[in-house]
N, C-alpha and C positions, 0 to 999 in steps of 0.2 A: 204464748198459749201452748199448752202441751198438745202433742199429737193426738188426734181424735181416735176413739176406740171403735172398732167395727162392732156392730150389734151381734154378729155371730160369735166373735171373740168374747164378748161380754157374757153371752149365754153359756158358752163352754166354761168360762172362768167361774161363773156362778155355781155351776155343777161341781166343778173340781174344788172350788173354795169350800163347799159344804163338806166334801170329803176331808179336806185339810182340817176343818174345824172338828171333825169327828175323831181325828187322830189324837192320841193321848200325849200331851207334852210331858217331858221329864219334870220331876218336881224340883228343879234347880232354882237357885236364888243368885243375886249378884255376888254373894260371898263365894260361891263356887268358882267365880271367874276373877277373883282378886289376884292382883299381881304386884310385886314390889316396885319401888321407885317413888318418885314424887306423886302425891295423891291429890285428888280434886280439892280446890279451895285453899291451897297452900301458897299461892303466889301473892306477894305483896304488890307487884306490878303486873297488870294483865298483858296477855299476848296482844300485840298490836297487828293490824292488818298490813298487807303488803303496800297499801297506799301511802304509808308513812316511810317506805323505803324507796319508792320508785323515783322520787325527784332527784336523788343523789346517785342512784345505782342503775341508771339507764343509759350510761355513757356509750356512745358508739364504739365498737371494738370489743368492749367488755360485755355489754348487753345483758347484764345479769338478770334484771327483772323481766326483760323481754323473753329470754330463753325460758325462765321459770314459768312465765305466764302461759307458755305453750305445752308445758310438760303435764303428764298425767298426775304428777305429785302436786302441781298447782291447781288441779281440779279434782282431787280425790274426794272432796266433799260435795262434788256435783255428779259423781259417777252414778248413773242410773242402775248399774249392775250391783253396786254397793247397797243402794236402798232396797232393791228387790230381795237381795240376800239377807239384809238386816231384818226385814219384816218376817221372813220365814225362820231365821235363826232364833230370834228372840221369842217367837211363838212356840217353837218345839222345845227350846231350852231356855225358859225365862231367865233373864239376867245376862244372857250371852251377848246381847247387843252392846254391852259395855266393852267387850273385847274388840268389837268392830270399830266403834266410834273412837276409841283412844288412838288408833293409828290413822284413820281417815280424816278426823277432825279433832286434832289435839287441843286446839284452843277451846272448843266446846267441852272436851273432857276435863281439862284442867280447871275450867271455871264451873264445873258441876252440872253441865247440861247432858251428861250421859244418864242422868236420872230424870225421868223414867228411861229404862234401857231400850225402849222401843224407838227412841229418837224423836219423840213428840215434843220435847223441850228445845230442840235445835233452832237456832236463829239464822237469818239470812247471812250475817257476817261469818258464821261458822263455816259456810261454804268457801271461805278463803283458803280452806284446806291446810296443807302442810306449808306453813308460811315461813318467810324469811326469819321473822322474829322468834318463832318457835325453835327452828333448827339452830339458830345462832345464839340461843340461850341454853343449849344442851350441855350437860356436864358429863365428863367421863366418870362412870360409876366406879371404875377401878382406881381412880385418883392416883395415877402414876406420877413420878417426878416430872416437872416441867409444866404441869397444869396450873391455872391461876391459883394464887395463894389462898383465896377464900373457899376453894372447892372442898377442901377436907371438912370444913365446918358444915357445908351443905350436905355432903354425903353422911356425915355423922348425925345430922339432925333428922334423917329419915327415920320415921317411927318404926318401920318394919325392916329397915336396912336396905342396902342396894340390891339390885338383881344379881343372881349368881352368874348368869351368862347374858350376852346380848340376845334380845329377842322379845317378841310379844308386845312391843310398844312399852316396855318397862323402862321408860325414860326417866332421867334425872334432869330437872330443869332449874336454872338459877331463879330463885323467887323474885330477885330484883332484875331490872332491865339492863344487866350488864351483858353486852353483846360481845361475842367471841369470834375468833377466826384464826387461821393458821399463821398469819404474818406478824412478825414482831415490830415491823416498821410501819404499820397501818396508821394513817393520820386521820382520826375520827373526831377529834375535838374541834369545835365545841358542840358537835351535833349529837353525840351520844357517847357514853363511856364504853371503853373497849378493853378486852384482855386477850392475850395470845394463848391459844389452846392447840396443841398438836393433835388432839382428838379429831380435828376436822379433816385430817389427811389419813385417818385410819378407817379401814373397812368395818371395824367394830361399831362405828357410828351408824353406818348403814344397816348393820346387823340388828340394831335396836328394833326395827320393824320388819326386817326381811328374813327372820326366822320366826315362825308362828306355831304355837302349840295350844292345845285345848286343855286348860287346867282342870276342867270338870272330870277328866279321865285320868286314872292312876295306872302307871306301868306296873304289871304284875311280874313275879319271879320268872314266869315262862315267856316274858316279853309280849304278852298280850295286854290289852287295856280295858279296864273296867271302870264303871262309874264310881267316883269316890263317895265319901260320906256327904250326903246332901245337906246344903246349908252351911258347909264349913269350907275353909280355904284348903287348897291342895296341901297334902301332908308334908311335902318337902319344899315346894316353891321352885324346884329346878325344872327347866324345860325338858331335861333328859328323862324326867319321870312322868311327863305328860304325853298325851297323844300328839305326834308330829302332824302338822298341817302343811307348812312350807319349811324348806331347809336350804334356801338360797345362800344364806350367809355360811352355814356350816359346809355346804358343798364347796364354796370358795375356800374356807378355812383349811379344808383337808385336800386341797389341790396343790399343784406345782406353783400356782400363781401366788400363793400365800408365803412361799419360801423365797427370800431375797436372792437375787434381784428380780425374781418373777420369771416371766416367759417372753422370749423373743417372738413378738407377734408379727414381725416382718412388716410393720407399718399398718397392719389391719386395724389395730386400735391404738389409742393414745394420741398425744399431741404431736405437732410437727416435729420430726427428727427424733421422736422417742423410740428407743429400741425395745426396751423391756416394759411390760405392763405387769402390774402386781395388784394394786388395790381396785375396789369397786370404782373409786373415783377416777382411776386412770382411764377406764373405758366409758363410764357414764358421765364424767365431768372432765373431759380431756383438756389439757392446758393449752393456752394461747398467749401471745404477747399482748398485753393490754393493761389498762389501769382498772382499779376496782371501784372507782367512783368518778364523778364528774370533775372533780378538782384537778386543774392542770398541774398542781404541785404534788398530786398523789404519785407514788412510785410507779414507773412503767415496768411491769414484770413480764418475764418470759415463762412464768409458771402460774399464770392466772387461771384458775379453774373456770371453764365455761359451764354455766348452770343449765346445760342441756337436759340432764336427767333423763336421757333417752330410754325408751322402753319399747313396747311392741303393741300396745292396746289402741291401734288406730281407729277401729270401729267405734270404740268407746268415746274417743275424742270427737268423732263425727256426731255421735248421739248427743254429746254435751252441747255442741254447737246448735243442734236442732232444738234441744229443750231450753237452752238458756240464751240463745242468740236472738236475732231480730224476729224470727218466726215463732219464737217461744216466749220465755219470760223477759227477754230483752235485757238480761243482766250482764252479758259479756260486752265489753268495749270492742271497738273496731281493732284496737291494738291486740287484745287478747285473741280475737278470731284469726288475725294475721299470724300471730305467734303459734297458734295451733296448727295452721296450715304448714308453717315451716317445720314444726316439730314432727309432723306426720312424715315429711320427706326424710328427716333424720332418722326416724324410727325404721323406715324401710331400708335405709342405708345400713343401719346397724344390723337388722335382720339378715341382710344379704352378705354381711361380713361374718355372721355367726356360725356358718357351716361351709364345708367344702364337700363336693361330690366327686367321687372317682368311680369310673366304670371300666370293667375289664371283662373279657370273655372267660367262662369257666367250663370245666369239663361237663359233659352231659348236655351240651348245647344249651348252656345257661348264660345269663348275663349277671355278673356280680356287681352290685352297687354298694359302694362304701360311703357312709355318711361320717364325716369327721367333725367333731365338736370343737369349734375354735373359741368357745367362751370359757369363762372362769367358774362356771357352774354347770349344772346339768342342762341338757338340751332336750326339751324346754325346761324351764324352771319357774318358780313362783307359785301363784294360786293354782291348784291342780284341776279344779272342777271345770270340765269342758275345754281345757287347754290341750292342744295337740300339734304334733308335727308328723307329716306322712310323706311317703313316696308315691309319685304318680309316674307310671311308665306307659308310653304309647308306642306300639310296634306298628311299622308301616311296610308295605310291600314295595316292589320296584316301581309301581305306578304312583306311589305316594299315598295310596289309600290306607286308611286306618283299619288294621285287621284285628287288633286286640288292645285292650287297655287294662291296666291294673291301678287300683286306687283312684277310680273315677269320682270326680266331685260334680254333682249336678248343681250348677250355679243357681238355676231358677228355683230350686226347691231346697237348697242348702243341705243336700244329703250326700254323705260320703259313703262309698262302698269300701268297707274295711276288710272283708273276708280274704281279698286276694292281694293285699299289700302289707307293708309294715307301718303301724301307727305307733309313734313314741308318745307315751302318756302315763298318767297315774290313774288308777281306778280304785276308788275307795268304797267302803261298804260298812254295814253293821252286822254284828254277830247275833246269835240267838237271844242273848240276854237283853240287848238293846231292843231287839225286835219284840220281844215279849213285853217290855216296858212301855213301848210306843204303839204297838199294834201295826207296825210296819213289817213287811216281809224281810227276812234276813237276806244278805247279799248286797249287790251293787246299790249304791245310794248317792244322791247328790246333796243330801242333808249334811253339809260339812261339819256342823256342830254336833251332830249325832254320830258321825262316822268314827268307828274305833277299830277298824280293820283296813289294812292296805291289801287289796287283792292283786294288784299288778303295778309295777313300776319298772318299765323298760327304758326309761329316759337315758340318753347317753351321758356318761360321766365325763368330767373334765380331765385335762392332763394331770398326772400325779395321783389319780385315783387308786386307792387300795380298798379292798373289801373290809378289812378289819376296821379301818378309820371310819369308813362311811356307816358300817353297821353300828359302831359306837355312837355315831352322831344321829342314829335313826334315819339314815338316808341311803341305806343299801338297796340294791335292786331286789325286786320281788317278782317271783314267777318268771324270772329271766336271769341271765348270768353274764358277767363281764370279768375278764381276767384282770389281775392287778396290773396297773399301768395302761389299761385299754381306755382310749378316749374316742373310739370309733365303733361303728357297727356295720356288719355286712348282711346284705339281703340278696338272695339268689332268685332270679326270675327265669322261668322256662321260656325259651324263645319259641314262639309259635311258627308253624309251617309257613314257609315263603316270606318270612320277615326278612327284610334287608337292612333296616335301620330302626333305632329306638330313640325316642325323646324322653329323657329322664328329668324329672322335676321334683324339688323338695319344697313342700308347702308348710306354712305356719298358720294356725288359727287360734285366736284368743278364747273364743267362746263357740261351742258347737250349738247347732240348732236344738239338739236334745236338752242341753242345759238351759237355754233360753226358755224353751217351752216348760221345762220343769219350774223355773222361777215364776212363769206366768200362771201355771196351773195350781201351784201349791201355796200361793199367797193367801194368808188367812183372812184378809180383809175384802169386803165386797167391792167389785169394780166400779168405777176406774180406781186401780190401786197401783202401787209401784211395780207390781209384776206385769200388768197389762200395759202400763206406760212404757216399761222397758221393752216389751215385745213389739209395740208399735214403733218405737225408735229404732229397734233392730231391723224391722221391715223397711223403714224409710231410709236407713243408711246403708242398705245393700246386703242385709242379712249376715253381717259379720264376715264378709268375703275373705277367703284366705289370702295370705301374702306369699308371693313367690320368693323363696330364700336362695335357691341355687338351681341351676339347670345344666345339663349336658345334652345337647341336641345333635341329632344326626349320627348317633353312635352306630358304628358298622357291626351288624350282627349277621351278615350274609354267610350262607353255607353253600357255596357253588357246588353244583352237581346233585343237590338234593332235589331232583326233579319231581319225585312222587310225593314230596312233602311229609316224609316220615322222620325228619330230623337226623337222618343218617345218609351217607353216600355208600351204597352197596350195589351188588348186581341187580337188586330189585329195581334200581333206577334205569337200567339199560333199556328196557322197552319204552319207557317214557322219553328217554333221550332220543332214541331212534324216531319216535313219532314226531318230536319237535324238528329233528334234523330233516326229515322228509316232508315237513310242512303239513303233517296230519293233525298237529295240535298247535293252535295258535294262542292258547291261554297265556296272557303276558307274564303271569308269575312263573309258569314252567318254562317259558322262553327265556326269561331272565336267568333262571337257575341253570339252563342248558348252555348259556353263553359263558362257558367256564373261563375263557381267556379275556372276557370283558371287552370284546372288540365291538360290540353293538350288533353283531350278527351271529347266528348259529350256523356254522358251516363246517367244512372238513377240518379246518384248523382246530376246532374244539374237540375233535375226536381223541387226539393224543392227550390233550389236557384232561379230558374226562376219564380216560383210561388211567392216567397217572393218579387220579384220585382214588381209583378202585384198588390199586396195587401198591 
């Protein structure tokens, strides 16, 4: 049973839904979102669900299906955020739903159920999401040497040719059920045919879906983006000529991680004993010593990839359990729910390995906070709308009382104070032309399929970053700057009067309250709809609470001798020092500042120390 909708929320949704209906959709068609690769209804053997894989690939140690069952990839077709976004996208840009469905539910897309593009033809089995069978039938579109012998014919048979670059779910899939993997000694007979494919150890395979572009928009000579000829395919079919939405793969491709042997991660990522990490798989599918299937005769490998597929969308996994677990549609098995709980712990662990915090005093009585990106892509990366990382700093006096906070997050109301801290994020928007075509105001926008302007991108680049390479990949910083080679960012916080310590924390959040409310309020369908369902799931699962990535607690920011609290030690502090010394002022903050020698008392011994600070 889906989460109940509050009557007040329904009323608000009715009002805003009417406004959404009044908004003018773009005159797009499915043709505007056409992409190269295997097309619907071209498979001779359908994609099978994971239930046909679980009996042989659930062996303890390897735990392939168990790990996959807990991942967001194993539930991409259940993601309530996806459905809420799909409703809006396909309404404001008809046909764009095809772009969403092909990555989240490839079985449905390949079997023709992305028509209609609003998702109304999807089946329950399509929620099997990004399945074992789909991934293990993928063909390297570049068809380099070493790939299965029949792949050249598969690529040659593509009516419109292979994709120019990895991205946009422009996958090429074996039309037969020939399953592939990276190992040449796999023993799969008589259960299913098998072929060895090096593609499975390449980041380009992940890049198939983890670079996303909007083909309805054409790149202009001045590097702006304008709506293409409506009703026709993109003029070049190259993602580099489309409006960028996500560039996770490209961020990796132009980082130091993509250059062999990769980066020495100091054990932060990778399998046991692994020094260098390079590919997406090294971090998100780290190796372990295990067998790939239940057969005792299967090779015991020390490079067996764990199918963790760790990410960061923990609140979405919580929402999926609420909607599809025992209190909802009762679709998830107990094993799936357990796997999700395990995956959430791994996600948190990965987030806490993704960044390092350094704190140092700076001139002008400031605290310098450095955030170091330890990942192989931007921090944060992926789908940009509502996703953010920010710094929270709490300053305390000598009594332990909180005297100032920067980047306060109100947990009860899910509201972040952004004006006094650094928030790492992407802010997209629409220009005057799109505004005129849709009736929407120009500027900031959460309509990802309409957005044709990047207003801000201050996300921290990875090691090996260069401005030229990232600009060429449509991934450069916007309204911010990083020097070539920079993979960190510094923020300076003024230390308030009488502060003696600072607690510095770095938080990650997948979805902001503002974005969730946008998806609720702009759904074109009467409630209950996917927007109101998402909102109720968000409420019930803790309002997308942020995850602590890193912290530095108890950082010393004391300024002994600053008794009058003006952030400097000068002769102006002498009267205040004398008042404390003579017992005329017992304010604990000034007493602490006057105890210059940190003896616990303000006495004659502090006089010499105090005078030493003045001269």
